[in-house]
Every structure is written in C-alpha cells, then in structure tokens.
Residue, then its C-alpha position, 0 to 999 in steps of 0.5 A: m338748418p339749411a346750408q348758407i349758399l356761398d354766392g360767388k356772383a354776389l361776392a364778385a359784384d362787391l369786389r368789382t365795386e372795390l376794384l372800380e374805386r381803386t382803378s379810378a383813383l389810379r386813372d386820376a393819377g394818370i395810370h391805366p392798369r393793363l394786363v397782358i395774356v400770353f396765349v398759345g393755341q386755341n384751347e376752347s375753355s381757355l378762350a372762354y375764360v380769357r373772354n370773360l376776363t377781358k369783359t370784366g376788366e372792361r367793367v372795372g377799368i383794366a385793359v386786358e390784352v391777348d398776345q396770341l401765339p400759334e399752337m406750335a409756338t417754340l418754347e424759346l418764343v413763348r419765353e421771349r414774349l414773356e421776358r420782353l414784358r419785364d420792363d414795359s412800364t405800361v404793363a402791370g400784369v403778365m399772365l401765361q394762359q394754361p393749359l399749355p400745348p403738350h410740347l410746352p412744359i410749364r416748368a421750362i417757362a414759368d421762370a420767364i414770367p416777370q416775377h413782379k408782374d406775376v399776377d397769377g402766382t406762377h413764377p417758381t419764386n412766388q410758388g416758393h414763397l407760398a410753400f414756405g409760408s413766408g408770403t408771396d406777391f401774388v396768389a394765384a386766381t383760383p386759390a385766392a378765390v377759394m380763400l375769399l369764399l372761405e372768409r365768408s363762411p361760418h368756419w372762418p377764421l380757420h384757426g384750429r379747424r380741420a380741413a380736407m383738400i381733395g386734389r393736389s395739382v400745383v395749380v389749385g390743390a397744393p396752393v389752397a392747402f398751403l394757404m389754409l395752413a397759413q391760416d393755422a388749419t389742420v390740413t389733410i391732402l387727398h388725391k387719386e392715389s389716396a387709399s381712401l377719402q374717409p374718414f378724413v373727409r367726414e372729419a373735416d370742418v372744411v372740404v375743398v374739392a378740385t379733382g375734375k370728377p363730377g359728383l365725387i363727394r356726396g352728402e353722406d361723405l360730409m360732416p353735418g355742418a361742414t363748409v364745402i368749396d367746389v372747384g370742379t367744373t365739367i360739362v356733362d351732357g351739356v350741363l356744367r357740373g361740379d365735383v360735389d353732388y350739390e343736391s345731396a350735399v346741400k342737405v348736410a353742409g353748413a355752407i356750400t358753393p354752387v356750380p355754376g356761381g360759386v368759385g368761378p365768378v370770384t376767380n376773374i376778380a381775384l386775378l384782376r385784384n392782383v393787377v391792381k395791386s401791381a399797378e398801385r405798387m408801380a405808381s408808388r415807386 
C-alpha cells in the first residue's frame, strides 16, 4: 500500500482555525496576544523564519514584533532586552531567535528569558522539566510539531513502539526523544558519533531524522511500514531537501512527511499555540 503522506500544510490549516477561535475569544475579553522576538544579527534563514511567523501571526490574530539587535550585540545587552519583557503585561510570549552569533553562547543567555513567557521552551528550567518527564509549560516549536504529526500517524499512540531519533541537538533531537519517552516509546538516540545507524533504524516503528545531512536515510534503511518524520531542511542546488531520500523512502514507509510541506508549516503554528496558551493563562490570573 502507498505510504500515508503526513501533510503539514493541511494540519497547519486545521490548527490555524483553532487558534483563530481562541484569539477571537481573547480579543472579546480585551486581550490581544503579543509575541516579541529578540533577534541578533542578520541570519538569512532566521529572517525568513521570522517573516513567515509574522505573517502567520497576522492570520490568527497574534501580534509578532521583532526586537532587532546588531550582530555584535553584547551578552549583557541581549540579556537586558529579554529581562525587561518579564513584567510587561502586554507581552504573552518571548522568544530568542537562534542560531546566535558565535560570540553569544545560548547557555549564558537562556535563563534571562522570562520562564512564564518562554514560548519556545529554551529556558533551562523548562528544558529540565522536559528531561525529567515532569511536564513543562512550553514545548519548543519544532519538537512540538514533530509530536503533532506523530499524533496523526498510524503508529500513534507510541506506547510500546520502537523509535529511532537520529540527531541529538538540544533544539530538536534531545527534546523529541524525551517527548517520545514520555509517551512510553522505546527510544534509541543515534548521532554522528554512533558506530552505525543499523540495526536500530531498520528495527524502528518510528524514525525521526534531524541531522542536516540531505538524503541520509533511504528506503532500504527502513522497516517496511515505518512512520518517518523528516526534520531536515537543506538547500541543495536551489532545492530544499530533507534528511530522508523521499523518493525511495515513500515506497517503503507506512507514513512519511514531505520536505517541504511536512514539519515546517506546523512549527510556526506550534509556537503560536504556546503564545495563545500563555495569553490565556495571563487572562485567568
């Protein structure tokens, strides 16, 4: 049977409808959800992401504002910009756009993000709650998007499923692994220092790939019927490609995300859902 295409665009459209209903209710109560993004430098990929986030915010009733800082902004300045948003009652969400310039280590800045407004799950406390399986206020946008797509796959619920997470970054790989563990999956984490991806990938019901290496996983690497979530986005000869060789994998997988059109469209919505969640929480106080 042909693989089920996990269509991120269609899912994002459904979630936008839900968000618009929630923001309409907030506006009726006199609350206008607002996200502030602290952005250092001029990273082209980040600029494109923020532009798309701003457009999506407009569509669902969320104001997205960018606090632009110069490339050589000091650590102290970035921390100050984040900390001053802590007590601003008009701001529901605060996000520090990554990657940061090389002279700004995220570990020295993340704790300055107001924890109760940390809609991209970057604050160390939120990351710690995720690692301990004790629940976190906000799950980072890309890992949340992965889980939203998995919820629509034939392998959901994940209880007892074997999962392979390829990639261990603190931005995607590690959080996704923790989220799958929280759903009682048996998770193997693989990365560039792993001796081999096999037999772990071929034995996995669910394969999530986030390495930035186009075409790393091919159809012959997969267990027939596996669910495959491709987080990779790399421009190759002017074309956006994922970490999975889609043409070969779609013939083997039971469900698969395309690139583009899979995880990407859901990521923006996942982040904006956190903004609305924060605004609703502020409204109830």
